[in-house]
C-alpha positions as CSV (number, residue, x, y, z in Angstrom):
1,M,26.2,25.9,-5.7
2,S,23.7,27.2,-3.1
3,D,24.6,28.7,0.3
4,A,26.0,26.5,2.8
5,I,23.6,24.9,5.3
6,R,24.5,24.8,8.9
7,V,23.7,21.4,10.4
8,A,24.0,20.6,14.1
9,L,25.2,17.0,15.2
10,V,24.5,15.2,18.5
11,G,26.1,11.7,19.2
12,A,29.3,12.8,17.5
13,T,31.3,10.3,19.6
14,G,29.7,7.2,18.3
15,L,30.2,5.3,15.0
16,I,27.8,7.2,12.9
17,G,28.6,10.5,14.5
18,R,32.3,10.2,13.7
19,A,31.5,9.0,10.2
20,V,29.3,12.2,9.7
21,I,32.2,14.4,10.8
22,D,34.8,12.5,8.4
23,A,32.2,13.0,5.6
24,C,32.2,16.7,6.0
25,V,35.9,17.1,5.6
26,G,36.5,19.1,2.4
27,R,32.8,20.2,2.1
28,E,31.8,23.7,1.5
29,D,28.0,23.1,1.3
30,I,27.6,22.0,4.9
31,R,28.8,24.0,7.8
32,L,28.7,21.2,10.7
33,A,28.7,22.0,14.4
34,A,28.8,19.1,16.9
35,V,27.3,19.5,20.1
36,A,28.7,17.1,22.7
37,R,29.1,16.6,26.5
38,R,33.0,16.3,26.3
39,E,36.0,17.3,23.9
40,I,36.4,15.1,20.9
41,P,39.3,14.7,18.7
42,L,38.6,15.9,15.0
43,P,40.1,14.5,11.9
44,R,42.8,16.3,10.0
45,G,41.2,19.0,7.7
46,A,38.0,19.2,9.6
47,R,36.4,22.8,9.3
48,M,33.7,22.7,11.8
49,E,32.6,23.9,15.2
50,L,32.5,21.9,18.5
51,F,30.5,23.0,21.3
52,V,30.8,21.3,24.8
53,A,27.9,21.5,27.1
54,D,25.6,19.6,29.5
55,P,22.7,18.3,27.5
56,G,20.5,20.4,29.7
57,N,21.9,23.4,28.0
58,W,21.9,21.9,24.4
59,G,18.8,24.1,23.6
60,E,20.9,27.3,24.3
61,V,23.6,26.0,22.0
62,F,20.8,25.4,19.2
63,E,19.6,29.0,20.0
64,A,23.0,30.4,19.3
65,L,23.9,28.3,16.3
66,R,20.5,28.7,14.6
67,P,21.2,25.4,12.5
68,R,18.7,24.4,9.5
69,A,18.8,20.8,10.4
70,L,19.8,18.4,13.2
71,I,21.4,15.1,12.8
72,C,20.7,12.9,15.8
73,A,23.2,10.0,16.2
74,L,22.6,9.4,19.9
75,G,22.6,6.0,21.2
76,T,24.0,3.4,23.4
77,T,24.0,-0.4,23.7
78,W,22.5,-2.8,26.1
79,K,26.0,-3.7,27.3
80,Q,27.0,-0.3,27.7
81,A,23.8,0.4,29.8
82,G,24.8,-2.3,32.2
83,E,21.8,-4.3,30.9
84,D,19.7,-2.0,32.9
85,E,16.4,-0.9,31.1
86,A,16.3,2.5,32.8
87,A,19.7,3.4,31.8
88,F,19.2,2.3,28.4
89,R,16.0,4.4,28.1
90,A,17.8,7.5,29.7
91,V,19.9,7.8,26.4
92,D,18.1,6.1,23.6
93,E,14.8,7.7,24.7
94,E,14.8,10.3,27.2
95,L,18.0,12.1,25.8
96,V,17.0,11.7,22.2
97,L,13.3,13.1,22.6
98,A,14.7,16.0,25.0
99,T,17.1,16.9,22.5
100,A,14.7,16.9,19.6
101,R,12.2,18.9,21.5
102,A,14.9,21.5,22.5
103,A,15.8,21.6,18.7
104,H,12.2,22.1,17.6
105,A,11.6,24.8,20.4
106,Q,14.6,26.7,18.8
107,G,13.3,26.7,15.4
108,I,15.2,23.7,13.8
109,E,12.8,22.6,11.0
110,R,14.6,19.4,10.0
111,M,15.7,16.4,11.9
112,V,17.6,13.3,10.8
113,V,17.7,10.6,13.4
114,V,19.5,7.3,13.5
115,S,17.3,4.4,14.7
116,S,17.4,0.6,13.8
117,V,16.0,-1.8,11.4
118,G,13.1,-3.6,13.0
119,A,12.1,-0.9,15.1
120,D,8.5,-1.2,16.3
121,P,6.8,-0.1,19.5
122,Y,5.1,-3.5,19.7
123,A,8.2,-5.6,19.4
124,R,9.1,-8.2,21.7
125,S,12.7,-7.2,21.8
126,F,13.3,-4.3,24.3
127,Y,15.8,-2.7,22.1
128,L,13.5,-2.6,19.1
129,K,10.6,-1.5,21.2
130,V,12.3,1.6,22.7
131,K,13.5,2.6,19.2
132,G,9.9,2.3,17.8
133,E,8.6,4.2,20.7
134,V,10.9,6.9,20.0
135,E,10.1,7.1,16.4
136,R,6.4,7.4,17.2
137,E,7.1,10.3,19.7
138,L,9.4,12.1,17.4
139,G,6.6,12.1,14.9
140,K,4.4,14.1,17.3
141,I,7.0,16.9,17.8
142,G,6.2,18.8,14.7
143,F,9.3,18.9,12.5
144,H,8.9,20.3,9.0
145,R,10.7,17.3,7.8
146,L,11.8,14.1,9.8
147,D,13.9,11.5,8.3
148,I,14.2,8.2,10.3
149,L,17.3,6.1,9.3
150,R,17.0,2.3,10.0
151,P,20.2,0.7,9.1
152,G,21.0,-3.0,9.8
153,L,24.3,-4.1,11.2
154,L,26.9,-1.3,10.9
155,R,30.3,-1.9,9.6
156,G,33.2,0.4,10.7
157,Q,35.9,1.0,13.1
158,R,34.3,1.2,16.4
159,G,35.8,2.6,19.6
160,G,36.6,-0.1,22.2
161,D,36.4,-3.7,21.6
162,P,33.4,-5.0,19.7
163,R,31.1,-7.8,21.0
164,P,32.2,-11.4,19.7
165,A,28.8,-11.9,18.0
166,E,29.2,-8.4,16.5
167,R,32.7,-9.1,15.3
168,L,31.5,-12.5,13.8
169,G,28.5,-10.6,12.1
170,I,30.7,-8.0,10.4
171,A,33.2,-10.6,9.3
172,L,30.4,-12.7,7.7
173,S,28.2,-9.8,6.5
174,P,29.3,-9.9,2.7
175,L,27.9,-13.5,2.6
176,L,24.9,-12.8,4.7
177,N,24.0,-9.8,2.6
178,L,24.0,-12.1,-0.5
179,A,21.7,-14.2,1.2
180,L,19.2,-11.5,2.1
181,H,16.7,-10.7,-0.6
182,G,13.2,-9.3,-0.9
183,R,11.7,-8.0,2.3
184,Y,14.9,-9.3,4.1
185,R,17.3,-6.9,2.2
186,R,16.6,-4.2,4.8
187,Y,18.5,-6.4,7.2
188,R,21.6,-6.3,5.2
189,A,25.0,-4.8,6.8
190,I,25.8,-1.3,5.6
191,D,29.0,0.9,6.2
192,A,28.7,3.7,8.7
193,G,30.1,5.9,6.1
194,E,27.2,5.3,3.8
195,V,24.6,6.0,6.7
196,A,26.7,9.2,7.4
197,R,26.4,10.5,3.8
198,A,22.7,9.6,3.7
199,A,22.0,11.6,6.8
200,L,24.0,14.6,5.2
201,A,22.0,14.4,2.0
202,L,18.8,14.2,3.8
203,A,19.7,17.1,6.0
204,R,20.1,19.3,2.9
205,K,16.5,18.5,1.7
206,P,14.0,21.5,2.4
207,T,10.8,19.5,1.3
208,R,8.2,18.7,3.9
209,A,8.1,15.0,4.6
210,R,8.2,12.2,7.2
211,L,10.2,9.3,5.8
212,V,11.7,6.1,6.9
213,H,14.8,5.0,5.2
214,E,16.1,1.4,5.1
215,H,19.1,-0.4,3.5
216,D,18.4,0.3,-0.1
217,A,17.1,3.9,0.4
218,L,20.0,4.6,2.6
219,R,22.4,3.7,-0.2
220,R,20.6,5.6,-2.6
221,E,20.6,8.8,-0.6
222,A,24.4,8.3,0.1
223,R,25.0,8.1,-3.7
224,S,23.1,11.4,-3.9
225,L,25.5,13.5,-1.9
226,P,27.5,15.6,-4.1
227,T,31.3,15.0,-4.0
228,P,33.2,17.8,-2.2
229,G,34.6,20.1,-4.5
230,T,32.5,19.2,-7.6
231,G,30.3,22.5,-7.3
232,E,27.1,20.2,-7.7
233,D,24.0,20.8,-5.7
């Protein structure tokens, strides 16, 4: 097995961020360091670092850590943002781009970012429009490798009470997935743990690339991540 790669994680309190932390338990090939605005509980057996700092100082943390890759799982919801466009952009656009630029300025060459299926800077949906605009701007920063993850509906244990429509969608997702074929497969629901494992697998890849990964590609990448303790690389 090659030397362990140091990976920084932002967005550790969300569904994908927590799944990334869980997926690193027992791993020796990845040294995870979460950078957050507040303390977060860590799962039993987690061997990782947690740095609490104001987002304006995250660049200094990156400078001290010198990670090889950054996984960005930052994001909010329309409801959490108070249905306010400026509040939504403050997190999903401004914070994501500021973090990416700070990481690049400190020599981080690889970035894996969680976006959304349907992201398009010309979308009618405000949510998808912002996601698409952010993807476009990330591509201009100059990372050696940029992997954009576009999952559909995420399945997993969320903090707080999920929205009724979301609960219904998760409950029906096994049936809905069977009905989504061809170009609609990308809208299939996916487990947060699979997205997390895909993010870790991609963070380990050194080749220069700018790639978008949707449902089937995410599942392939998740399966490619070696099982902890197998010694595979």
